C-alpha positions, 0 to 999 in steps of 0.5 A: 500500500502506498500513501501520498501526502500533500504536505501543506494541507496534510491530506493523504491519499491511499493506493495499492500502487504508486500510480493509484495513489498519485491518481488520487492526489492528482485529482485534488492537487494537480500542480503540487508536490506530494510525498509517497511512502510505502506502508511496509517501508516508511523509510522509502519516502520520495517527493514527486510532483503529481503528474 
C-alpha cells in the first residue's frame, strides 16, 4: 500500500500502487508536490510532483 501526502494541507491519499495513489492526489492537487511512502517501508519516502 502506498500513501501520498500533500504536505501543506496534510491530506493523504491511499493506493495499492504508486500510480493509484498519485491518481488520487492528482485529482485534488494537480500542480503540487506530494510525498509517497510505502506502508511496509516508511523509510522509502520520495517527493514527486503529481503528474
